[in-house]
N, C-alpha and C positions, 0 to 999 in steps of 0.2 A: 898663534897658543904654541908654548916652547912644548919639550915631552918631559919638564920635570913635573910635571901636572899628575902626575901615577898615582903617587899614594894616599895626599893626604884632601884633595881637592876636587877632583873626577876632571872639571872642565879647568879649574883656575890653576896656572903654574908657579903662583906666589907665595904660597906657603910651607912646601912641600919640602922637609930636608934631605928627603932622598934625589937627588938628582940625578935627570940624567940619567935613565933605567932607557932601558932598550931591550927588543924581544926575544933575542936569542936565548935558545935553552926552556924558552917557554912550550911545553906539550899543545898542540892547538887540534880537537878533532873534528873534521866538519860532520855537521846532521843537515838534513834536508829542516828545513826551518817548520814546514809541517809536522814534524815527527815530533819535535822540542815544544810544542803552541803552548800544549796545556804544563809541561812538566813549568817552563817561563812565567805562565802565568804562577804559580804557585812559590816562586824563589821571590816574587815582588814585595814591595814591603806592604805592612796589614795595614795599609792606611783607612779611616774609616772610607768609604769610594760611593758614589753616586749607586744606587740599586740597580739603577739600567740605564739607559742610555736617553730615554724620555729624562728621567730623572738629570742627566748629569746635563743634558739641553736646556734644561729651566733652570739649572745653576751657572751656565754658562751666561744664559740672557739674560740672568741677574747682577755678574757684575760692570764694574764701569770700564767704560770704553772708553778710551784717550785718545787721539794720536801719536804713533809712537815719536820716542825723541830722538833727534840725530848722536849718535852714537850711546856710548856711554860715559859721559863725561862726568867728572868726578868722584866714578869707581874707583875703588882702590879693596882691594882682598881683606887689608888688614881691617879695613871696617866690618866686618863680619867674626872676627877672632884670629888667632894665629893656632894654626894646628887644628886637629882633633879634642875632643873634654871627652871626658868617662860624664855624662849627663846623668846614669840611670847609676851611679856609684856601685859597678860591678868589680871595679879596678882595669878594664880595656875600656882602649879609647873607643870611637865609634867605627873605623874603621874594623879591628876586629870583630867588633859586635854586627857591621853590616853581612862581612865574609863568612861568617861561623852559620849565621842567620840564614844567609842565598844560597850557602850549598845543597848540593843532593846530599839529602842526610847520608849519614852514616859513611862519606867519603873523607871528611877533613881529617887532617894530623895536627895537635895543637900542642904546644907544652906552656910548663906556668914561664910568666917573665915576671918579677916584680910583685904586681897586687893583683895582675891580671892572670886569671885559671885558663885560659882560651886565646893565648895566642898564635892564631892559626898559622902552619908553616907549610900546609899543601892543601889538597883538594881538587874535588872538580864541581865547575858550574856552570851551569846553561843562561849562556850569555842572552836575557829577551830581546836587546833590540837587534840578534843576528840571527837566533834560534841555533849555534853553534855551539856545541859543547868545548868547556875550556878544562885543559886539565895540569896542575901544575904541579912539582916537583919537590920542590925547592923554594918558598916563596922567600928566603930571606936570603936568596940573589937575586942581586940587582937587575939583573933580566930579564927571568920572568917574574919580579914584584909592579914593573912596570905595564905587565899584558893585561892586569888586572885592575882596575882602576875604582876608587867610589863616585860614582855620579852623583850630582844633586841635579834630582829632575827639572826643577826649573834653578836654572843656571845664576847663580852668587847677582853675576852681571844684570840679568835680566830681572834678577826679584827687586834689584837698587834702581832701573831708571823703573820700574812698575811699580812704587810706596816707598821701598825702602831707605832709600835716600834720609828719611825723615824718620825712619825710626830710631830706636835708642838702641845702645851699643848692645847690649844685655839682649832685645830682641832679635837684634840680626845675628849675635851670637847663638841663640836659641834655634835660626832659622836654620844656620847651618850645620848644624848637627842637630835634625831634627828629622831621627832614624825613615819617619813616613817622608823625607824628601831624598833616599840613599837608596841607592841601588849598585851593587856588584857587577859590574858589565867589562865586556871588552875595549882593553885600554886606546889598542889604535879607533875603535870606531868612536869610542867616546871624544878623543881627539877631534876628531870631525865633527859628531858634533858643536864640541867649543859651548859658545855663550848662546845656542840658534836656538831662539822661537820653533812653533810649530808651523808656521810660515816661510823657515830654512832651512829645517831638516825635520826626520822624521825617522823613526825604527822601520822596522820591517811590517810589512801591512797587516803580520798578521798580530803584530804588539799594539796595532796605534791605538785600535778599542782601548784599551786597556792605557797605555801612555796616556791617551786625551782624557779621562777619569781622572790618573793621579793629575795632571796638572792642575785641573779645573780642581780637583778637588783639596790641592794646596793653594791654588789663588783664591779658592771659595774663606778656607780656612783663615789666612793671614792679610786677606782683605787688597788683594793685591788688585790692580786695573791692567785690563788686555788692550790690544787697538785691534784696528778692523781686520788683518789680516792675518794676526794670529786670531783672532774667533773664527772667522773663515773659515781656517787650514782647520783648527780642531773640531769645529762645525763636521766640516769633510772625514776628519779621523772617527768620528763616531756613526759615519756609514758602516764600521766594518763591523759594530758591535754586532753582535746575534741574539 
C-alpha cells in the first residue's frame, strides 16, 4: 500500500490527488486507550448497529459463508468511482463530512470552500483504532493531512471479493461513499490495516466489539459474504462486548 492513500480512500491509494503526504508537522497526543474508549464510541458512524452482542451473533450466523478467494483478482479502485462525492447535497465531499462528524465537538476550525461551508482546517479527533488523541493545526499542510485518514471499515478490496464485483457501478459508488462505512482514523494505523479483514487486522481491544458490530452491520446491509476465518475472528471480537 502506498502513502498516497491519505485523503480519499483510507485503505486504498489509487484515487487520491494529494499524494505522498507525510506525518511531519502533525501533533499527536497519546492517551491510554481505556481513557478514550467512551469518546471513541461516540466518534464512530451512527449506522444501525445490532442492539447487542447476541443480535450481532445472530446476524453473523445469517451471513453467507464462502471460501476466501486468493488475492483480489480484478479489483480496481476505479470500480468504486473516483474521489469522494457529495452524497447528501450539502456542498461538501465525504472527507469533510466525516472529519466534521467524528471530531471532538467544538474543536474544529472550518472555512467556506466553494459550495462547502465546512471545509475542515483543524481540529481534534479521538482515534477509535488506537485510543489516541489526534490534534492537527493545519490540515491544508500536506504533512498533517496524511496523518488523519478516512477509513472504509470494510475495505473496498474486501467488499470486491465478498460480492461487490457483481454490483453495478452505481451501487459500488454508493458503498464507497456510505457515511456508515467511513471513520476518521489515525493515518499510519489505517495504512497498517490495508485491505485486511478481522482475521488479519484488528483495532485495539477496547474497540473490537464496536468494530465487529459495524463490520457485521455493513456486510448484512450490502449482502456481502464472509469467509470462515473472518467469521471466527468476528465471533472472538464479539466476546469483548459488555
